[in-house]
C-alpha positions as CSV (number, residue, x, y, z in Angstrom):
1,M,104.7,-120.7,198.3
2,I,106.0,-123.4,196.0
3,S,103.2,-125.5,194.3
4,S,102.1,-129.0,195.6
5,F,104.2,-130.6,192.9
6,A,107.5,-128.8,194.0
7,P,108.0,-130.8,197.4
8,Q,108.0,-134.0,195.4
9,L,110.4,-132.7,192.9
10,A,112.7,-131.2,195.7
11,A,112.5,-134.5,197.6
12,S,113.8,-136.3,194.7
13,V,116.8,-134.1,193.9
14,A,119.0,-136.2,196.0
15,D,118.6,-139.0,193.5
16,T,119.6,-138.9,189.9
17,P,116.5,-139.2,187.9
18,N,116.5,-142.2,185.3
19,V,116.4,-141.4,181.6
20,G,114.0,-143.7,180.0
21,F,113.9,-145.2,176.5
22,G,111.4,-142.5,175.5
23,T,114.1,-139.9,175.6
24,L,116.5,-142.1,173.3
25,A,113.6,-142.8,171.0
26,A,112.8,-139.0,170.6
27,L,116.4,-138.2,169.9
28,I,116.7,-141.1,167.3
29,I,113.5,-139.7,165.5
30,F,115.3,-136.2,165.6
31,I,118.3,-137.8,163.9
32,L,116.4,-139.6,161.3
33,A,114.5,-136.4,160.5
34,S,117.7,-134.5,159.9
35,M,119.1,-137.2,157.6
36,W,115.8,-137.2,155.5
37,I,116.0,-133.3,155.2
38,G,119.6,-133.7,154.1
39,M,118.3,-136.0,151.3
40,L,115.8,-133.4,150.2
41,A,118.4,-130.8,150.2
42,N,120.6,-132.9,147.9
43,K,117.9,-133.0,145.3
44,A,117.2,-129.2,145.5
45,M,120.9,-128.4,145.3
46,S,121.2,-130.0,141.9
47,A,119.3,-127.2,140.2
48,G,122.4,-125.0,140.0
49,T,126.2,-125.3,139.6
50,F,127.9,-127.5,142.2
51,M,130.0,-124.7,144.0
52,K,127.1,-122.2,144.1
53,G,124.5,-124.9,145.2
54,F,126.8,-126.8,147.8
55,F,128.2,-123.7,149.5
56,L,125.6,-120.9,148.9
57,G,122.2,-122.7,148.2
58,N,121.8,-121.1,144.8
59,R,121.0,-117.7,146.8
60,G,117.4,-118.9,147.3
61,L,116.7,-118.3,151.2
62,G,113.4,-117.1,152.2
63,A,112.6,-115.0,155.2
64,W,111.8,-117.9,157.7
65,A,114.8,-119.9,156.5
66,L,117.1,-116.8,156.6
67,A,115.9,-115.9,160.2
68,L,115.8,-119.2,161.9
69,T,119.0,-120.4,160.3
70,A,121.0,-117.3,161.2
71,T,120.4,-118.0,164.9
72,V,123.3,-117.7,167.4
73,Q,122.3,-120.6,169.4
74,S,124.9,-123.3,170.1
75,G,125.8,-125.9,172.6
76,G,126.6,-123.1,175.1
77,T,123.1,-121.9,174.9
78,F,121.9,-125.0,176.6
79,M,124.9,-125.9,178.6
80,G,127.0,-123.0,179.7
81,F,124.4,-120.3,179.6
82,P,121.9,-122.1,181.9
83,S,124.8,-122.8,184.4
84,L,125.5,-119.1,184.5
85,V,122.0,-118.1,185.2
86,Y,121.6,-120.8,187.9
87,T,124.8,-119.7,189.6
88,H,124.6,-115.9,189.3
89,G,121.0,-115.1,188.8
90,W,119.0,-112.6,187.1
91,V,121.9,-110.3,186.1
92,V,122.8,-112.8,183.3
93,A,119.7,-111.5,181.4
94,L,121.5,-108.3,181.2
95,W,124.7,-110.2,180.0
96,I,122.7,-111.7,177.2
97,A,120.6,-108.7,176.3
98,G,122.6,-107.7,173.4
99,Y,121.4,-110.7,171.5
100,M,118.2,-109.1,171.0
101,V,119.4,-106.4,168.7
102,V,121.9,-108.7,166.8
103,P,119.4,-109.0,163.9
104,I,119.1,-105.3,163.6
105,T,122.9,-104.9,163.4
106,G,123.9,-108.1,161.5
107,F,120.9,-107.9,158.9
108,G,120.1,-104.1,159.0
109,V,123.5,-102.6,159.0
110,L,125.4,-105.0,156.7
111,G,122.8,-107.3,155.2
112,K,121.4,-105.5,152.2
113,R,125.0,-104.2,151.4
114,L,126.7,-107.5,151.6
115,A,123.8,-109.2,149.4
116,Q,124.4,-106.5,146.8
117,L,128.2,-106.9,146.7
118,S,127.8,-110.7,146.6
119,R,125.8,-110.6,143.5
120,K,127.8,-107.9,141.9
121,T,131.0,-109.8,142.4
122,G,129.7,-113.4,142.1
123,A,131.2,-114.1,145.4
124,I,130.2,-117.5,147.0
125,T,132.2,-117.2,150.3
126,V,133.1,-114.4,152.5
127,P,136.8,-114.5,151.6
128,D,135.6,-114.5,148.0
129,M,133.9,-111.2,148.5
130,F,137.0,-109.7,150.3
131,R,139.1,-110.9,147.3
132,A,136.8,-109.5,144.7
133,R,136.1,-106.2,146.4
134,F,139.8,-105.3,146.4
135,N,141.1,-107.6,143.6
136,S,143.5,-109.0,146.3
137,P,144.1,-112.8,146.5
138,T,146.3,-111.9,149.6
139,L,143.3,-110.4,151.4
140,G,141.1,-113.2,150.4
141,L,143.5,-115.7,151.8
142,T,144.1,-113.9,155.0
143,A,140.3,-113.7,155.6
144,S,140.0,-117.4,154.9
145,L,142.8,-118.3,157.4
146,F,141.2,-116.2,160.2
147,I,137.8,-117.7,159.5
148,M,139.1,-121.2,159.7
149,F,141.0,-120.5,162.9
150,Y,138.0,-119.1,164.7
151,M,135.5,-121.8,163.4
152,S,137.9,-124.6,164.3
153,F,138.0,-123.4,168.0
154,M,134.2,-123.3,168.0
155,M,133.5,-126.5,166.1
156,V,135.9,-128.8,168.3
157,A,134.0,-127.6,171.5
158,Q,130.5,-128.2,169.8
159,F,131.4,-132.0,169.0
160,K,131.9,-132.5,172.6
161,S,128.5,-131.0,173.3
162,G,126.8,-133.4,170.7
163,A,128.6,-136.3,172.2
164,L,127.4,-135.4,175.8
165,V,123.8,-135.0,174.9
166,M,123.9,-138.5,173.2
167,K,125.5,-139.9,176.4
168,L,122.8,-138.1,178.5
169,A,120.0,-139.7,176.5
170,W,121.1,-143.1,177.1
171,P,118.9,-145.1,179.3
172,S,120.3,-145.8,182.8
173,S,123.6,-143.9,182.0
174,G,123.6,-142.3,185.4
175,T,124.5,-138.9,183.6
176,L,122.7,-135.7,183.9
177,A,125.5,-133.2,183.8
178,L,126.4,-131.5,180.5
179,S,129.5,-130.6,182.4
180,E,132.2,-128.6,180.9
181,E,134.6,-128.9,183.8
182,S,134.5,-132.5,184.8
183,A,137.6,-133.8,186.7
184,A,140.3,-135.5,184.6
185,F,140.9,-138.1,187.3
186,E,138.6,-139.6,190.0
187,L,138.8,-142.9,191.7
188,T,135.4,-144.3,192.5
189,T,134.5,-146.8,195.2
190,E,133.3,-149.2,192.5
191,N,136.6,-149.0,190.5
192,L,138.8,-149.3,193.8
193,N,137.0,-152.5,194.7
194,K,137.8,-153.9,191.2
195,L,141.5,-153.3,191.5
196,D,143.8,-156.4,192.3
197,L,145.6,-154.7,195.2
198,P,146.5,-155.7,198.7
199,A,144.0,-154.8,201.3
200,D,146.3,-152.5,203.1
201,V,146.9,-150.7,199.9
202,K,143.1,-150.2,199.2
203,E,142.6,-149.1,202.7
204,K,145.2,-146.2,202.2
205,L,143.5,-145.3,198.9
206,A,140.0,-144.9,200.5
207,A,141.2,-141.5,201.6
208,M,141.2,-140.2,198.0
209,V,138.0,-142.1,196.8
210,D,135.5,-139.8,194.9
211,H,138.0,-137.0,195.2
212,P,138.4,-135.1,191.7
213,F,141.8,-134.3,190.3
214,N,142.1,-131.8,187.4
215,K,145.7,-132.8,186.5
216,D,148.0,-135.8,186.2
217,S,150.4,-134.2,188.6
218,E,147.7,-133.6,191.3
219,I,146.7,-137.2,191.4
220,K,150.3,-138.5,191.5
221,A,151.1,-136.0,194.3
222,R,148.2,-137.4,196.4
223,L,149.3,-141.1,195.6
224,S,152.9,-140.2,196.7
225,E,151.5,-139.0,200.1
226,L,149.4,-142.1,200.6
227,L,151.6,-144.9,199.3
228,S,155.2,-145.9,200.0
229,K,157.7,-145.5,197.4
230,Q,157.7,-149.3,196.6
231,E,153.9,-149.4,196.5
232,L,153.8,-146.5,194.2
233,E,156.3,-148.0,191.7
234,K,154.3,-151.3,191.7
235,H,150.7,-150.1,191.6
236,E,150.7,-146.5,190.2
237,K,149.8,-147.5,186.5
238,Q,147.0,-149.7,187.6
239,I,145.5,-147.0,189.9
240,L,145.9,-144.2,187.3
241,N,144.0,-146.3,184.7
242,A,141.2,-147.1,187.1
243,A,140.9,-143.3,188.0
244,Q,140.6,-142.5,184.3
245,P,138.3,-145.1,182.8
246,I,137.3,-145.0,179.1
247,D,134.1,-143.2,178.8
248,W,132.6,-145.6,176.2
249,L,129.1,-143.8,176.2
250,F,130.7,-140.6,175.5
251,L,132.8,-142.0,172.7
252,I,129.7,-143.8,171.2
253,G,127.7,-140.7,171.3
254,L,130.6,-138.8,169.7
255,G,130.5,-141.3,166.8
256,I,126.7,-141.2,166.4
257,F,126.8,-137.3,166.3
258,T,129.7,-137.1,164.0
259,L,128.1,-139.6,161.5
260,T,124.7,-137.7,161.7
261,V,125.9,-134.1,161.3
262,V,128.7,-134.8,158.7
263,G,126.4,-137.2,156.9
264,Y,123.5,-134.8,156.2
265,T,125.9,-132.0,155.5
266,L,127.7,-134.1,152.9
267,L,124.3,-134.9,151.3
268,G,123.0,-131.5,150.8
269,G,125.9,-129.0,151.7
270,F,124.7,-125.4,152.5
271,L,121.0,-126.2,151.9
272,A,121.1,-129.2,154.2
273,A,122.6,-127.1,156.9
274,V,120.0,-124.4,156.3
275,W,117.0,-126.7,156.2
276,T,118.0,-128.8,159.1
277,D,118.8,-125.6,161.2
278,L,115.3,-124.5,160.4
279,F,113.8,-127.8,161.7
280,Q,116.1,-127.7,164.7
281,S,115.3,-124.1,165.5
282,V,111.7,-124.9,165.7
283,M,112.6,-127.8,167.9
284,M,114.6,-125.6,170.2
285,L,111.7,-123.2,170.5
286,V,109.1,-126.0,171.3
287,G,111.4,-127.5,173.9
288,V,112.1,-124.2,175.7
289,V,108.4,-123.2,175.7
290,V,107.3,-126.5,177.1
291,L,110.0,-126.6,179.7
292,L,109.1,-123.0,180.7
293,F,105.5,-123.9,181.2
294,L,106.4,-127.0,183.3
295,A,109.0,-125.2,185.5
296,L,106.6,-122.3,186.2
297,S,103.9,-124.6,187.1
298,A,106.1,-126.6,189.4
299,V,107.4,-123.6,191.2
300,G,104.1,-121.8,191.4
301,G,105.0,-118.7,189.3
302,M,107.9,-116.3,188.5
303,E,107.4,-114.2,191.6
304,N,107.5,-117.2,193.9
305,A,110.5,-118.6,192.0
306,T,112.5,-115.4,192.5
307,N,111.6,-115.1,196.2
308,T,112.5,-118.6,196.9
309,A,115.8,-118.3,195.0
310,L,116.6,-115.2,196.9
311,E,116.1,-117.0,200.1
312,K,118.4,-119.8,198.9
313,T,121.2,-117.5,197.7
314,G,121.4,-113.8,198.5
315,P,120.5,-110.3,197.2
316,G,123.1,-110.5,194.4
317,F,121.1,-113.3,192.7
318,V,118.0,-111.0,192.2
319,F,119.4,-107.4,192.3
320,G,123.0,-107.9,190.6
321,P,125.8,-107.8,190.0
322,G,125.4,-111.5,190.4
323,Y,125.6,-114.0,193.3
324,D,128.9,-115.2,194.3
325,P,128.5,-118.9,195.4
326,K,132.1,-119.1,196.9
327,G,131.8,-115.9,199.0
328,E,135.2,-114.6,197.5
329,G,133.8,-111.2,196.8
330,R,133.7,-112.0,193.0
331,V,131.5,-109.5,191.0
332,Y,130.2,-111.5,187.9
333,L,128.9,-108.5,185.9
334,P,130.3,-105.0,187.1
335,L,129.3,-102.1,184.9
336,G,132.3,-102.2,182.7
337,L,131.6,-105.8,181.7
338,A,127.9,-105.3,181.2
339,F,128.6,-102.4,178.8
340,S,131.2,-104.6,177.1
341,F,129.1,-107.7,176.7
342,F,126.3,-105.7,175.0
343,W,128.8,-104.8,172.4
344,V,130.2,-108.3,172.4
345,W,127.0,-109.9,171.4
346,V,126.1,-107.1,169.0
347,Y,129.3,-107.2,167.0
348,S,129.8,-110.8,167.3
349,G,126.6,-111.2,165.3
350,L,127.5,-108.3,163.0
351,A,130.9,-109.9,162.0
352,S,130.1,-113.5,162.2
353,P,131.5,-115.3,159.0
354,A,128.7,-118.0,159.2
355,G,126.1,-115.2,159.6
356,M,127.5,-113.2,156.7
357,V,127.3,-116.4,154.4
358,R,123.6,-116.7,155.3
359,V,122.9,-113.0,154.4
360,M,124.7,-113.5,151.1
361,A,122.3,-116.4,150.3
362,G,119.1,-114.4,151.0
363,K,116.7,-114.1,147.9
364,S,116.1,-110.5,148.2
365,T,116.3,-107.2,150.3
366,E,112.7,-107.7,151.3
367,V,113.5,-111.2,152.7
368,I,116.4,-109.7,154.7
369,R,114.0,-107.0,156.0
370,K,111.5,-109.5,157.2
371,S,114.1,-111.7,158.7
372,I,115.1,-108.8,161.1
373,F,111.8,-108.9,162.8
374,L,111.5,-112.7,162.8
375,L,115.0,-113.4,164.3
376,S,114.6,-110.5,167.0
377,G,111.4,-112.3,168.2
378,Y,112.9,-115.7,168.1
379,N,116.0,-114.7,170.1
380,A,113.7,-113.2,172.8
381,L,111.6,-116.4,173.0
382,I,114.7,-118.5,173.5
383,Y,116.8,-116.6,175.9
384,I,114.2,-114.8,178.2
385,P,112.5,-118.1,178.9
386,L,115.7,-119.9,179.6
387,V,116.6,-117.1,182.2
388,I,113.2,-117.7,183.8
389,I,113.6,-121.6,183.8
390,C,116.9,-121.4,185.5
391,V,115.7,-119.1,188.1
392,C,112.9,-121.6,188.7
393,G,115.5,-124.3,188.8
394,R,117.3,-122.5,191.6
395,A,114.3,-122.4,193.6
396,L,113.4,-126.1,193.1
397,V,116.9,-127.5,193.0
398,P,118.8,-125.1,195.3
399,D,121.9,-127.1,196.1
400,L,123.6,-128.2,192.9
401,P,127.4,-128.0,193.7
402,P,129.8,-126.0,191.6
403,G,130.8,-128.2,188.6
404,K,127.3,-129.8,188.5
405,T,125.2,-126.7,187.7
406,D,125.2,-127.7,184.0
407,E,122.7,-130.3,185.2
408,I,119.9,-127.9,185.6
409,I,118.2,-128.1,182.2
410,P,118.2,-132.0,181.9
411,R,117.3,-132.5,185.6
412,L,114.3,-130.1,185.2
413,A,113.3,-131.7,181.9
414,L,113.3,-135.1,183.5
415,L,111.8,-134.3,186.8
416,T,108.9,-132.1,185.5
417,T,107.9,-134.6,183.0
418,A,108.1,-137.7,185.4
419,K,104.5,-137.5,186.1
420,L,103.2,-136.8,182.5
421,P,101.9,-139.5,180.1
422,L,104.8,-140.4,177.9
423,G,106.9,-138.2,180.2
424,S,110.2,-139.8,178.9
425,F,109.4,-139.1,175.4
426,V,108.5,-135.5,176.2
427,A,111.8,-135.0,178.1
428,G,113.5,-136.3,175.0
429,L,111.8,-133.6,172.9
430,I,113.0,-131.1,175.4
431,L,116.5,-132.5,175.4
432,A,116.6,-132.4,171.5
433,A,116.9,-128.6,171.9
434,P,120.6,-128.6,172.9
435,F,121.4,-131.4,170.4
436,G,119.6,-129.4,167.7
437,A,121.6,-126.2,168.6
438,V,124.9,-128.1,168.5
439,M,124.1,-129.7,165.2
440,A,123.0,-126.5,163.7
441,T,126.3,-124.8,164.7
442,V,128.5,-127.7,163.5
443,S,126.7,-128.1,160.1
444,S,127.2,-124.5,159.5
445,Y,130.9,-124.4,160.4
446,L,131.6,-127.5,158.4
447,V,130.2,-125.6,155.2
448,V,132.3,-122.5,156.1
449,I,135.5,-124.4,156.7
450,A,135.2,-126.6,153.6
451,S,134.3,-123.8,151.4
452,G,137.5,-121.9,152.8
453,L,139.7,-124.9,152.1
454,I,138.3,-125.7,148.6
455,R,137.1,-122.5,147.2
456,D,139.4,-120.0,148.7
457,V,142.6,-121.9,149.0
458,Y,142.6,-124.9,146.6
459,Q,140.6,-123.4,143.7
460,R,142.2,-119.9,144.0
461,F,145.8,-120.8,144.6
462,I,146.6,-124.5,143.8
463,N,144.2,-125.6,140.8
464,P,142.3,-122.7,139.3
465,Q,141.2,-125.0,136.4
466,A,139.6,-127.7,138.7
467,G,136.5,-129.2,137.3
468,T,133.2,-129.8,138.9
469,H,134.0,-133.5,139.8
470,T,137.3,-132.6,141.3
471,L,135.7,-129.9,143.4
472,R,132.8,-132.1,144.6
473,R,135.2,-134.8,145.6
474,L,137.7,-132.5,147.4
475,S,134.7,-130.8,149.3
476,Y,133.5,-134.2,150.6
477,F,137.0,-135.2,151.5
478,A,137.5,-131.8,153.3
479,M,134.2,-132.2,155.4
480,I,135.1,-135.7,156.3
481,T,138.6,-134.8,157.4
482,V,137.4,-131.8,159.5
483,G,134.9,-134.1,161.2
484,L,137.7,-136.7,162.0
485,I,140.0,-134.1,163.3
486,A,137.2,-132.9,165.7
487,V,136.5,-136.4,166.8
488,A,140.2,-136.9,167.5
489,A,140.4,-133.6,169.4
490,N,137.5,-135.0,171.6
491,I,139.1,-138.2,172.5
492,N,140.4,-136.2,175.5
493,P,137.6,-133.4,175.3
494,V,138.2,-129.8,175.6
495,D,136.9,-127.9,178.7
496,Y,135.3,-124.5,179.2
497,L,132.7,-124.7,176.3
498,Q,131.0,-121.4,177.0
499,V,134.2,-119.4,177.3
500,I,135.5,-120.9,174.1
501,V,132.4,-119.8,172.4
502,V,132.9,-116.3,173.7
503,F,136.6,-116.3,172.6
504,S,135.6,-117.5,169.0
505,G,132.8,-115.0,168.7
506,T,134.8,-111.9,170.1
507,G,137.9,-112.9,168.1
508,A,135.9,-113.1,164.8
509,A,134.2,-109.9,165.6
510,A,137.4,-108.0,166.4
511,T,138.9,-109.4,163.2
512,F,136.0,-108.8,160.7
513,C,133.6,-106.2,162.1
514,V,135.6,-103.0,161.1
515,A,136.9,-104.7,158.0
516,A,133.3,-105.7,156.8
517,L,132.0,-102.1,157.5
518,M,135.0,-100.7,155.5
519,L,134.5,-103.2,152.7
520,A,130.7,-102.4,152.3
521,F,130.7,-98.6,152.9
522,W,134.1,-96.9,152.6
523,R,135.2,-96.3,149.0
524,R,138.6,-95.1,150.2
525,A,139.4,-98.4,152.0
526,T,142.7,-100.2,150.7
527,V,144.0,-103.6,150.8
528,A,146.7,-102.4,153.4
529,G,144.0,-100.9,155.5
530,M,141.8,-104.1,155.5
531,L,144.9,-106.2,156.5
532,A,145.8,-103.8,159.3
533,A,142.2,-103.7,160.6
534,M,142.0,-107.5,160.5
535,I,145.4,-108.3,162.1
536,S,145.3,-105.7,164.8
537,G,141.8,-106.5,165.9
538,G,142.2,-110.2,165.9
539,G,145.8,-109.9,167.4
540,T,144.5,-107.7,170.3
541,V,141.9,-110.2,171.5
542,I,144.3,-113.2,171.1
543,T,147.0,-111.3,173.0
544,L,144.8,-110.4,175.9
545,Y,143.5,-114.1,176.1
546,L,147.1,-115.3,176.2
547,L,147.9,-112.9,179.0
548,G,144.8,-113.9,180.9
549,I,145.6,-117.6,180.4
550,Q,149.2,-116.9,181.9
551,G,147.5,-115.7,185.0
552,L,147.7,-111.8,184.4
553,G,144.7,-110.2,186.3
554,A,143.7,-113.5,188.0
555,E,143.4,-111.4,191.2
556,T,140.6,-109.3,189.7
557,L,137.4,-111.0,190.7
558,I,135.3,-110.3,187.9
559,G,133.7,-112.3,185.1
560,P,133.3,-116.2,185.2
561,V,135.6,-118.6,186.9
562,S,137.6,-120.2,184.3
563,K,141.3,-120.8,183.5
564,F,140.5,-120.0,179.8
565,R,139.9,-116.4,180.4
566,P,141.1,-113.0,179.0
567,Y,143.0,-110.2,180.9
568,F,140.3,-107.6,181.3
569,L,142.3,-104.4,180.7
570,L,140.8,-101.7,182.8
571,G,137.8,-104.0,183.4
572,V,136.7,-104.0,179.8
573,D,136.2,-107.0,177.5
574,P,139.0,-107.7,175.0
575,L,136.5,-107.0,172.1
576,L,136.2,-103.4,172.7
577,W,140.0,-102.9,172.7
578,G,140.2,-105.1,169.5
579,L,137.5,-102.9,167.9
580,A,139.2,-99.8,168.8
581,L,142.7,-100.7,167.5
582,S,141.1,-102.2,164.3
583,L,139.2,-99.0,163.6
584,L,142.4,-96.9,164.2
585,A,144.6,-99.2,162.1
586,G,142.2,-99.6,159.2
587,I,141.6,-95.8,158.8
588,I,145.1,-94.6,159.3
589,V,146.8,-97.3,157.1
590,S,144.2,-96.7,154.3
591,L,144.7,-92.9,154.3
592,L,148.4,-93.5,154.2
593,T,148.5,-95.9,151.3
594,T,147.6,-95.6,147.5
595,P,143.7,-95.4,146.9
596,P,142.0,-98.3,145.3
597,D,141.4,-98.5,141.7
598,A,138.7,-95.9,140.7
599,A,137.0,-98.2,138.0
600,L,136.7,-101.1,140.4
601,V,135.3,-98.9,143.2
602,S,132.8,-97.3,140.9
603,R,131.7,-100.6,139.4
604,L,130.8,-101.9,143.0
605,F,129.5,-98.6,144.6
606,D,127.8,-96.7,141.8
607,A,124.5,-97.5,140.2
608,E,124.6,-98.5,136.7
609,P,123.4,-95.9,134.2
610,V,120.0,-96.5,132.7
611,R,120.3,-97.4,129.1
612,E,117.8,-95.5,126.8
613,V,116.0,-97.8,124.4
614,N,115.6,-96.4,120.9
615,S,112.0,-96.6,119.7
């Protein structure tokens, strides 16, 4: 039986809870703290050379900094992921389970070796290491282009997430959804009443009020059904403008988010990204733990939450393979996809360019070893509670319609803190978790993309003799430009954040996983083999996504409902096909081409002889 607080909570679900000024105040404090940390990082960065300090933090990360800044949390963690749990149920815990072993694979398999190679070669970036390992500028440039391609997809989506959180925190904004699939056009009653139209035209338009349209062609087709040709020619432009008003709160939030994250990253570079990530990771954990306690208290325990959610949905929500809210027979996580996603998260973490840079910046092998335990525990303390929270949410707020399920975390945060002293401020601290996740992701990617442009392209190919002042100025310019491009791309924001996160992660994994293992452990690997592994792996994933976007396999009711979805060949995720082809291509092409220079391989793989000291 749900606790005494739950009926009050459920009764208020019909009304959108108000966001108080305390929520905005908490977020402002969070932003100011991040900027202050960026200033501290700026001072610490000056201890070494600019390139090594700005892009690698002088290789000085300790265990806590390395573990909590190599996290895989992003905007999708607090937006797309809770929506999936709320919609499909406990089976999503199996979907995310691979994250628990990411530290063991990412740090344990590659960490020590990458750190050794980074120091032996003097590499500052991942493409730097690819270039130095094989003495091949072409390989380094190819790696850099792939990294910037995948990071750009991820980062543009993350800017949208940051803007949405800022919009949500604005008092009386009327916004709760961190929605990824909001309609492009929707004529509200309020906007219809403001239009300067004849009464009979307004009466005709009443039939389409509050009805969402995803495309320009859809709303125009509906208007042509309701209005005469003369009315359409005269009033269409005015009606379309009213159905697509400028979202000023979103744009203001986008501006504040951009200034904050680009600002502190400019101040302190890699160290600013690392230290703010550490601060934001702690805030994420605090927010999740507080909300877990509040949600369980409200619902009366986990068993009661599961039983109530079962009553409101169906057996698939509790027992798998996932509840189908539309009753179409869709299987969210069949055995093939469950197997695939265990590999997806493991190898996405193993081959993440942003993660590899963090490992290269570790202080020592002992630091990497300790980070494995710390990060494994941290991931478990984030994702398992989020699953429980969203199951509680299904019990307490059972009727969120499709397209609104992203509301569940902010709605629970506001409703469960409403009766607490300083409840609005506490809600703000909880909602700082998704904001921190987004900022952590964007700051990391800004550093990776800027380093790719300046270190791996400009300094390597355009101006090898560039001085520190020039490199500093161009690094700042690159970060600002990337930020502005992301802002421009979000004037009309992207959809499907969670699937873009998955595409970026799986694409990078298919491109770099086998290549990174060959680089680190196989002496016989060649430049041609590395290029074949990267291009075949990445090309396979991209091709299967293009086929899925074109509609191939749409009749197969598995996986999430989204237009940006891959073709699941034989019911298996594209990553597994990408890894298989990457492995085959890398090995076969390496064996068919000339072996690498023996002296170079020996210098990087063999221990240096111990020199005898004459007495």
